[in-house]
C-alpha positions in Angstrom: -4.4 3.9 -17.4 -2.6 6.2 -14.6 0.7 6.8 -15.7 2.4 6.0 -12.2 1.3 2.1 -13.8 3.9 2.9 -17.0 6.9 4.6 -15.0 6.7 1.2 -12.3 6.5 -0.8 -16.0 9.2 1.4 -17.2 11.5 1.1 -13.9 11.5 -2.7 -14.2 12.6 -2.7 -17.6 15.3 -0.5 -16.9 16.2 -3.2 -13.5 14.8 -0.9 -10.9 11.9 -1.5 -8.7 9.5 0.7 -7.5 10.6 0.2 -3.4 14.0 1.3 -4.2 13.3 4.8 -6.1 10.4 5.7 -4.8 10.5 9.3 -3.5 13.2 9.6 -6.1 9.9 11.0 -9.0 6.7 12.5 -8.2 3.8 12.6 -10.5 0.6 15.5 -10.4 -2.5 15.6 -11.9 -4.0 19.0 -13.2 -7.4 18.6 -14.0 -6.5 15.1 -15.2 -3.6 15.3 -17.2 -0.9 13.2 -15.3 2.6 14.6 -15.3 6.9 13.8 -14.4 7.1 16.5 -11.9 9.8 15.3 -10.2 12.7 12.6 -11.1 15.9 12.3 -9.0 16.7 9.0 -10.2 20.5 9.6 -11.7 21.5 6.7 -13.4 17.6 6.8 -15.7 17.2 9.1 -17.5 13.2 10.6 -16.9 11.0 8.9 -19.9 8.7 10.8 -22.8 5.5 10.2 -22.4 6.0 8.3 -25.9 8.4 6.0 -23.9 5.6 5.1 -21.6 2.7 4.9 -23.5 4.6 1.7 -25.2 5.2 -0.2 -22.2 0.8 0.3 -21.8 0.8 -3.7 -21.9 3.6 -4.4 -19.1 2.0 -1.5 -16.9 -1.5 -3.8 -17.3 0.6 -6.5 -16.0 1.8 -4.4 -13.0 -1.5 -3.3 -12.0 -2.8 -6.1 -11.9 -0.3 -7.8 -9.8 -0.2 -4.5 -7.6 -4.2 -5.4 -6.8 -3.4 -9.1 -6.6 -0.6 -9.0 -3.9 -2.3 -8.8 -1.0 -4.5 -12.0 -2.0 -1.4 -14.1 -3.5 0.6 -13.0 0.3 -2.6 -14.6 2.3 -2.6 -17.5 0.3 1.1 -17.9 0.2 1.0 -17.8 4.3 -2.4 -19.8 4.6 -0.2 -22.7 2.5 3.1 -21.8 4.6 1.1 -22.3 7.6 0.3 -25.8 6.8 3.1 -26.8 5.6 4.4 -25.9 8.6 1.8 -28.0 10.8 2.8 -30.8 8.3 6.1 -31.2 8.5 6.3 -30.3 4.7 9.0 -28.4 3.5 8.5 -24.3 2.7 8.6 -22.4 -1.3 11.1 -19.5 -1.1 7.8 -17.5 -1.3 5.9 -19.1 1.4 8.9 -18.4 3.9 9.3 -14.5 3.0 5.8 -14.2 4.3 7.0 -15.4 7.9 7.1 -12.6 10.0 9.6 -13.3 12.8 
């Protein structure tokens, strides 16, 4: 499992989001060994490998969600379009796919 997904799971578990913390940490890969080389999230301690390994299940969910995000968004957008044409109310997620 790529360490990035574990870091994102760690952020999520601590009330943070990847989007808000992007650029405040960096991972490097040295011959297949990934490590955190920058951690500037001031109110969150840099995780240990043990802490990250404990989040394997959550990291798998993060990876799956990120891989499926384009399809989910496309499906929500198509649903929103059909509902708008039919004059039906949108869900919040459908409304969030509309770019004004």
